[in-house]
N, C-alpha and C positions, 0 to 999 in steps of 0.2 A: 289508301290515302296517304299513310305515313311514308310508303315507299315512294310515292310521287313527289312528296315534299323533299325527301332525301335526294332524289335524282335532280331536282331543280336547285337544291343548295350546292350540290357538287358542280353543276353546270355553271352556276353563277360564280363559284370560286375559280374555276378554270378560266372563265371569261375575264374576270378581274385581273388574273395574273398575266393574261395575254395583252391586256389593255394598259399595262404599266406605262406611265408617262415617259416620253423621251427626255433624256437629260438635256441641259442647256448646252448648245453648240458655242464654243468660244473662238473658233476659227478653223482653218484648213491648213494642212501641211503641204509640202512641195508636190506631193502626189495627188492633191485634191481630196484627201481623206478628212472626214470631219473630226475635230478635236474636242474633248471635254476635259474637265478637271475632276479627277476621282476624289475619294474620301481622304486620301493621303496628301492631297494638294498637288499632285503630278499631273502635267498635261499628257493626256494619252489619246490614242486612236479610239474613236467610238465604234464599237462592234455590235450591231443590233441583233447578230445571231443569237438564238435562244440557248441559255444554259439554265441552271436551276433557278437563277434569278433574273434571267434575260438581261443581264448587264455585264456580261463578260467583256473585258477590255484588255488590250495589250499596251505595255508602256511604250510611249513614243521615244524613239531613239533620235537624237538630233543629228542632222547631217551637217550642220554649219553652226558657227559661233554666233552668227548674225541671222536670227530667224525673223521672218517677215509676219507681222500680225494682220488682222483683218482691216485695220486702218491704213495700211501701207507703210508703217513704221517698222524699223528694225530694232529688235531686242537682243542685247549682247548677253552671252554667257559663255565661259570657257567650255571647250569641247574637247578635253584632252584624253589621251588613250593610256590605259594601264600598261606600265612597263616601258613607256616611251620617255626618252630623255630630251628635254627642252633647254637649249643653251641660252644664257643671258650674259652678254659681254658689253660693259659700258666704258667708253673712251672720252675723256674730256681734255681738250687742248685750250690753253688760255694764254693770252699775251697781255701783260699789265704794263702800263706806262705811268709813271709817278713823277710829279713835278712840284717844287716849292716856289716856283716863279723865277728862280735863278738856276737851279740845278735840276737835272732830270735823270732818271734811270728807267731801264726796261728789264723785265723778268718774263721768261717763258716757262710754263709748266705743262706737264702732261701726265695723265694717270690712267691706268686700266685696271678694272676689277671684273673678274669673269667667274661665273658659277654655272653648275649644271643642275636643272631641276628634274628629277625623275619621279614620275607618278607611281607611287607604291600601291595605292588603293583608290578606287573610285567608289564614293558612297552616293546615297540618294541626292544629296545637296551640297557635298563637299569633296575636295581632293586631299589625300594625304600624300605628301611629297618628301622625298629624300633630297636635300640640298647639299651640294658638294662644292667647296672652294677649288677653283682650278688654276687661277693665275692672278698675280699682282705685279704691277709695273708702275714706276714713277720716275720722272725726270724733271729736273729744275736747272735752269740756266739764267744766271744773273751776274751782278757786279762781283759777288764773291767767288764766282766760278760755276762749274757744271758738276752736278751730282745726279747719279742715276742708278737704278737696279731693276732687275727683272727676274722673277722666280722661275722663269722658263730658261734662264741663262745661268752662267757660272757666278759664284760669289764674287762681288766687286772688291777691289783693293781699297777703296776709299772707306776709312773707318765707319763714318756715319751711314754711308750707303750699305755697308756690310751688315750693320746692326739691323737696319730695316729689312734687308734681304732675309737675314736669320729669322726675324720675327714673322714675317709673312710666309716664308718657306715652311715654317713649322705649322701654319694653318692650312697650306694647300694640301688637297686630298682628304681633309676631314669633312665629316658629314653631319648635318643635324636634320631635324624633322620640322615640317611646317604644314599646318592644315589651313586650307583657304576655302571659302565659298565659291560657288560657280560664277559669281560676279566679281570675284577678285579681292574680297575682304579677307584679311588674315584673321583666323580665329584662335590659333595656338602656335607656339613655337617651343620645341623641346629638344633635349639632347645637346645643348650648347655647353653645359658644364664639362662633359668630357673632352670637348674641343679646347676649351680654355685650360684644363688640366694638362692636355698633351702639349700645348705650347709652353707652359711653365716647365714641364719635365724636359723638353727639348733645350730650354735655355738656362735652366738653373745653374749648371756647372760654370757658366761664364758671368754670372751675375752675383753681386754682393746681396746681403740680407735687405739692405735698403732699396736696392734696385729691384729685388723681387717683389717688395711691397708696392713699389711704383708700378711694376708690371701688373700686379693684380688690378690696380685701379684702371689701367689702360684697357685691359682685357674685359673688365666688367662694363666698360662703356662702349668699346668697339664690337664686342661679341655679346651684346645684350639682346634680350627679346625685343625691346623697343627699337634698337638699331636694325635688326634684321626685318622686323615688321615695316618699319619706315622705308627701308631700301626697296622692299617688294611693292608696297602701296604707291611709292613715288613712281616706279616703273609702269604702274597701271593707271596713273593719274590721267592719261590722255584718253582712256577708254569712256565711251558714253555710259553714264549712270542712269539713264532713262531711255525709254523708247524714242528713237529719232528717225526722221526722214532724210533722204538724200539732200544735201545742201543746207541742212539744218545746223544752226550754231547754238552751242550752250556755253556758259561762262562760269568761271570760278573766281570769286573775289575774296581777298584776305586783307588784313590790316587794321589800322586804328586811325585816330585823328592826326598822327604824326607821320605815318608811312602807310601806303597801300599798294596793292597790285591787283591787276585784272588779267586773266587768261581767257582767251576765246578759242574754242575748238569747233571746227567745222567738218561734218561727215560728208565727204565728197563722193561717196559711192565706191564701186568695186572695179578693179582693174587687174587682170591677169591673176586672179585668185587672191587678191589682196584688197583689204578695206583701207582707204586712204583717208587720213584725218590731218587737217591743216591746223597749225598753231600759230596764234598771234597774241602778243601780250605786252602790257606796259606796267612800269612801276615807278613811283615817285614818293618823295617824302622830304621833310625838313624839320629841324629842331634847333634849339639854342640852349645854352647854359652858361653859368658863370660860377666861379669859386670865391672863397673869402678873400683871396688876394686881389680881386678885381679882374681876373682874366676872363674874357668872354670868348665862347666858341660857338660858331654858327656852322651848321652842316646841311647839305643838301644832297639828294639822290634822284637820278634819273636813269631809267633802263627800258629797253624794249627786247622782245623775243620773237623770233620767226623760225618756223620749222615744219617738218612733215613726218608723219609716222605711218608706217605700213604694218597692218596686222593681217596675219594669215586667216583667210576667210573661214577655213574649215575648223582649225584648232582654237583660234583666237589668241595664239601666242604672237608676241611681237616679233616681226620679221626684220625690220630695219627702222631706224630713225635718224634724223639729222636735225639738231636744234641749235640755232646760233643766237647768241645773247650779247648785248652790249650794255655796260653799266658805267655810269660816270658819277663819281663822288667828289664833291667840293667841300673844303673846310676853310674857314677864315678865323684866325685867332686875333684878338684885339687886347692890348694892354698898354695903358698910359699913352695913348695916342699912336702907338705903334700897331701896325697891321701886318700879318703874314697870311699868305694864301697857299693852300695845298690842293692838289687835285690828283685823282687816280682814275684811269680809264682802263676797263677790263673788256676785252673781246674774247669770247670763248665759243668753242664748238664742241657739242656733245653728239656722239654717234652711238647707236646701240646695235649690237650684232653685226 
C-alpha cells in the first residue's frame, strides 16, 4: 500500500513538471519565432524544449534598430557593434542680414565639428563608447573681413584665427568615454579632465598667467560633461522616443509665456536600408521692457524649420541629415518720441555626416 502511494506521488510530481504553464508571448521576431520577457527583463526567443525547468531560452539578437511589435509599431533601439567606429560630423552654414532701417550689413558663417564614436563594450542595456575629436573648422565673412581656420589644414597667418587653430588642434585626436542607453540617453561621461589638461599643456608656453586662468574657464565650459551630453542628445533628438507606425507624427514643445517652439517629426518608413524622418517646426515670441531713463524696448521672434533625417535601419546611427532654418528677430527702441527699428534675419543649413 505504501509502495503504491509512493509511485502515485512520483507520477503526480512528474506530471506537474511537464504541465508547467507556457509563459506569456509578447510578439514574434522577423523569423516568426515567439518572444517572451525573461526574469532579467530581456526580450528572448521562447524555447519550449525541455531542460531541467522546461524554460530554457536563448537571448534574442536584434537584427535591426527598428523592431516591429505585434501592433505594427516600430520600436527604436541602437543596434551597434563592438569595435566598430561610427562617425559624426555636423556642418552649419548661416547667412545673417542685419538692418537698422538706414544701414544694413551681411555676415556669413560656417562651422564643422567632427567626432568618431567607437563601441568599446556592449552591455545588456548600454553601450560604452570611446569618443575622439577629429576635426574643427570655422569661417566668418563680414564687414570687418574674412577669417577662417581648419584643423585639417596648416596654421593660418591671421593672429585671431591662429589662436583658434591652436586651441582646437590641441583637442583633435583626444579621446573621452561615454556610456549611453540603447535608446540614446547619456548615462555617464568620463575622461574629459585628461583632455582639458592636454590642451593646457599644449598652449601654456604661449599664454600669460591671466590667459591660462581664462583658458581654464573656457575648457570647463566647452569640454564639460554637460556640453558633451547635450551635443550627443541633440544629435538624437530626431529619433522616435516611443513606438511609432509609418506616417505617424510626434511633437516636442518647449518654451514659456514669452517664447515657444514646436517641432513635429514624422516617421515616413524605410527606403534603401534607411529610416526616413521628416522635420517641421515653428517658433515665436515677444517681450518688452523699459529702464529708469524711460527707454522702452520691444522684441519679437519668428522662425521655421524644415528638414529630413536618414537613419541606418540596421545600426540606428544617423546616416545623413539636412535641416534648414529661418529666424527673424525684430526690435524697436523708443525714447522721448524717437523710435528706432532693428531687424536680423538668419538663414541656416545644418548637415550631418
